[in-house]
C-alpha positions in Angstrom: -0.5 -44.4 13.3 -1.5 -44.2 9.6 0.3 -43.4 6.5 -0.4 -40.8 3.8 -2.0 -43.3 1.4 -4.4 -44.6 3.9 -5.4 -41.2 5.2 -6.0 -40.0 1.7 -8.3 -43.1 1.0 -10.1 -42.7 3.9 -10.6 -39.0 3.5 -11.7 -39.3 -0.2 -14.3 -41.8 0.8 -15.5 -39.6 3.5 -15.8 -36.6 1.4 -17.4 -38.5 -1.4 -20.0 -39.7 1.1 -20.7 -36.1 2.1 -21.3 -35.1 -1.4 -17.9 -33.8 -2.6 -17.8 -33.5 -6.5 -14.0 -34.0 -6.4 -13.4 -35.9 -3.2 -9.8 -37.5 -4.3 -8.7 -33.8 -5.4 -10.1 -32.3 -2.3 -8.4 -34.8 0.0 -4.9 -34.4 -1.6 -5.2 -30.2 -1.5 -6.4 -30.3 2.0 -3.5 -32.7 3.1 -0.8 -31.0 1.2 -1.7 -27.8 3.0 -2.2 -29.1 6.3 1.3 -31.0 6.3 2.8 -28.1 4.3 4.1 -30.3 1.5 3.9 -30.1 -2.3 2.2 -32.6 -4.6 5.6 -34.3 -5.4 6.1 -35.1 -1.7 2.7 -36.3 -1.6 3.0 -38.6 -4.4 6.6 -39.8 -3.8 6.2 -40.8 -0.2 2.8 -42.3 0.3 4.3 -44.5 3.1 5.1 -41.7 5.4 3.5 -42.3 8.6 1.7 -39.7 10.3 1.7 -39.1 14.0 -1.7 -39.4 16.0 -1.3 -35.5 16.6 -1.2 -34.9 12.8 -4.3 -37.2 12.2 -6.1 -35.7 14.9 -5.3 -32.1 13.7 -6.5 -33.0 10.1 -9.8 -34.5 11.2 -11.5 -31.0 11.7 -10.4 -29.8 8.2 -12.2 -33.1 6.7 -15.2 -32.4 8.8 -15.4 -28.8 7.4 -15.1 -30.0 3.8 -18.0 -32.5 4.6 -20.4 -29.9 5.7 -19.7 -28.1 2.2 -17.1 -25.5 3.3 -14.9 -24.7 0.2 -11.3 -25.9 0.3 -9.9 -22.5 -0.2 -11.5 -21.2 2.9 -10.2 -24.2 4.8 -6.8 -23.8 3.7 -6.8 -19.9 3.6 -5.5 -19.6 0.0 -6.4 -19.9 -3.5 -4.3 -19.7 -6.5 -5.1 -17.1 -9.3 -2.7 -16.1 -12.0 -0.2 -18.6 -10.5 -0.1 -16.4 -7.4 -1.5 -17.5 -4.1 -3.8 -15.2 -2.4 -5.0 -15.4 1.1 -9.0 -15.8 1.2 -11.5 -16.3 4.2 -15.1 -15.8 4.3 -15.0 -12.0 4.0 -14.0 -12.2 0.3 -15.2 -14.2 -2.7 -13.0 -17.0 -3.9 -11.1 -16.1 -7.1 -12.4 -17.9 -10.1 -10.2 -19.3 -12.9 -12.6 -17.5 -15.5 -11.9 -14.2 -14.1 -8.4 -14.6 -15.4 -10.0 -13.7 -18.9 -10.8 -10.3 -17.5 -7.1 -9.8 -16.7 -6.0 -11.1 -20.1 -8.3 -8.5 -21.8 -6.8 -5.8 -19.8 -3.3 -6.9 -20.7 -4.1 -7.3 -24.3 -4.9 -3.4 -24.5 -2.2 -2.3 -22.3 0.4 -5.0 -21.7 2.9 -3.4 -24.1 2.4 0.3 -22.9 5.3 1.8 -20.9 3.4 4.7 -19.8 2.1 5.3 -16.1 -1.4 4.2 -16.1 -3.9 4.8 -13.3 -6.4 2.1 -12.8 -9.3 1.5 -10.6 -10.3 -2.0 -9.4 -14.2 -1.8 -8.2 -15.0 -4.2 -5.6 -11.6 -5.6 -5.2 -12.5 -8.3 -2.6 -9.1 -10.3 -2.2 -7.4 -7.8 -4.3 -6.8 -10.6 -6.9 -7.4 -8.4 -10.0 -5.9 -5.3 -9.1 -2.9 -7.0 -7.6 -2.1 -9.0 -10.7 -2.3 -5.9 -12.8 0.1 -4.3 -10.6 2.3 -7.3 -11.0 2.0 -7.4 -14.8 2.1 -3.6 -15.4 4.9 -2.3 -13.3 4.5 1.2 -13.8 0.8 1.5 -13.2 -0.9 2.7 -9.9 -3.9 1.1 -8.9 -6.8 2.3 -6.7 -8.6 -0.8 -5.2 -12.2 -0.1 -3.6 -14.5 -2.2 -1.6 -17.5 -1.4 0.5 -16.2 -4.0 3.0 -13.4 -3.0 5.5 -12.7 -6.6 6.2 -12.3 -7.4 2.5 -9.8 -4.5 2.2 -7.8 -6.0 4.9 -7.4 -9.0 3.2 -6.5 -7.5 -0.2 -4.0 -5.3 1.8 -2.3 -8.5 3.1 -2.1 -9.9 -0.2 -0.6 -6.9 -1.7 2.3 -7.0 0.9 2.6 -10.7 0.2 3.4 -10.0 -3.6 5.4 -6.8 -2.9 3.1 -4.3 -4.8 1.4 -2.5 -1.8 3.9 0.7 -2.7 1.6 1.2 -5.9 -1.7 0.1 -4.5 -4.0 2.3 -2.8 -7.0 0.8 -0.8 -10.2 2.9 -0.3 -13.3 1.8 1.5 -16.5 3.0 -0.4 -19.2 2.0 -2.8 -18.1 1.8 -6.3 -16.3 5.2 -7.3 -17.2 6.9 -4.0 -13.8 6.6 -2.6 -11.7 7.1 -6.0 -11.0 10.7 -7.1 -9.8 11.8 -10.4 -9.9 10.2 -13.9 -8.5 6.5 -14.8 -7.0 5.1 -17.8 -8.6 1.8 -16.9 -11.9 0.9 -14.9 -11.7 -2.9 -14.1 -14.3 -4.9 -12.0 -15.6 -8.2 -11.4 -19.0 -7.1 -9.9 -21.7 -9.1 -8.4 -23.9 -10.4 -11.4 -26.2 -13.0 -10.0 -29.9 -12.3 -10.3 -31.5 -12.3 -7.0 -34.1 -15.1 -7.9 -31.0 -17.5 -8.9 -29.7 -17.4 -5.4 -31.4 -20.7 -4.3 -30.1 -22.5 -7.3 -26.3 -21.8 -6.4 -24.2 -24.6 -5.2 -24.7 -24.8 -1.4 -20.9 -24.4 -0.8 -21.5 -20.9 -2.5 -24.9 -20.1 -0.8 -23.7 -20.9 2.8 -20.3 -19.6 2.6 -19.2 -17.1 0.3 -20.3 -13.4 1.0 -23.8 -12.7 -0.4 -23.2 -9.3 -0.9 -20.3 -10.2 -3.6 -22.8 -12.3 -5.5 -26.3 -10.7 -5.8 -27.0 -7.7 -8.0 -30.8 -7.2 -8.5 -33.7 -8.7 -10.4 -31.4 -8.8 -13.8 -28.2 -9.3 -12.2 -26.6 -6.0 -13.8 -27.3 -3.5 -11.2 -23.7 -2.9 -10.4 -22.8 -2.9 -14.2 -25.5 -0.3 -14.7 -23.9 1.9 -12.0 -20.4 1.5 -13.0 -21.2 2.1 -16.8 -23.0 5.2 -15.9 -20.4 6.8 -13.3 -17.6 5.3 -15.5 -18.5 7.6 -18.4 -17.3 10.5 -16.1 -14.5 8.8 -14.5 -12.5 7.6 -17.4 -10.0 9.7 -19.3 -10.8 10.0 -22.8 -9.7 7.1 -24.8 -9.7 5.1 -21.6 -11.1 1.5 -21.3 -13.7 0.0 -19.0 -13.6 -3.9 -18.5 -16.4 -5.8 -16.7 -16.8 -9.4 -15.9 -20.4 -10.4 -16.9 -22.7 -13.3 -16.2 -24.2 -15.9 -18.3 -26.9 -14.5 -20.7 -26.0 -10.8 -19.8 -24.2 -9.6 -23.2 -27.2 -8.1 -24.6 -28.1 -6.3 -21.5 -24.5 -4.9 -20.9 -24.3 -4.0 -24.6 -27.4 -2.0 -24.3 -26.2 -0.2 -21.1 -23.1 1.0 -23.0 -25.2 2.1 -26.0 -27.9 3.8 -23.9 -25.3 5.8 -21.7 -23.6 7.3 -24.7 -19.9 8.3 -24.8 -18.6 4.9 -25.2 -17.2 3.3 -28.4 -15.6 -0.1 -29.7 -17.8 -2.0 -27.5 -16.8 -5.6 -27.6 -17.3 -9.0 -25.6 -14.8 -12.0 -24.9 -15.8 -15.6 -24.4 -14.1 -17.6 -21.5 -12.5 -20.9 -22.3 -15.9 -22.7 -21.6 -17.5 -20.7 -24.5 -19.6 -18.1 -22.2 -19.6 -14.5 -23.1 -17.5 -13.4 -19.8 -15.9 -9.9 -20.5 -17.4 -6.7 -21.5 -15.0 -3.7 -22.6 -15.5 -0.6 -24.2 -13.6 2.6 -24.8 -14.5 6.3 -23.6 -14.9 8.3 -26.9 -12.1 10.9 -27.4 
């Protein structure tokens, strides 16, 4: 028998020894999810005795985290925009900075009541498209991905949050599976230059899908294709919103200007001060 306080202490110590940058937080999140309790219950009842079966069942979770597996894959969920998303190793884990991408879309379209048609390219877990479906209740969203396993996760997330009826999930590369014109193109495409892959944290390199991360020598292979094809798929006056990586502002700005047909090109920093979102409007 062991109480919550003791198990948390032992788990945090084991995770620190394994190299976790946030051992106490990891221990708490893992235990809350394993026991299916909230933080209030965890903090107000540290004396709760756990059974041998509970301790034995929790041990493999701790071992997985010690080997570097991200907490979100162990628990099977990640919060984004205050919504819980199912995640597994078939999809990239949603990052807080990607909320800036959603914020930019809503800044331009949040007050519009007309029926918008949106395409979310490379949807992964469905986080971006699904949040837009929640926040823009009159919008219809086409969510595409080249991975059928990722699309299965996205469909389950849409069902969980009650927006599956306004989302169409299509397998294909970029625009290949989406037809017609769109008011909004949004995407968090891969943007890590190939040569930087060995420098990524081990938890990312070893567990997250490589195809959702890497984008050629300059990291903008997908931006290049989306911007080029997007000029043909946007309605006049429609907007494109792209997440970008560190140091890519100049490259992406040049892509928009070289392609032609785009105006009102601008960039948005994330809350860490890095240029994170690129947006442009198709000329009318």
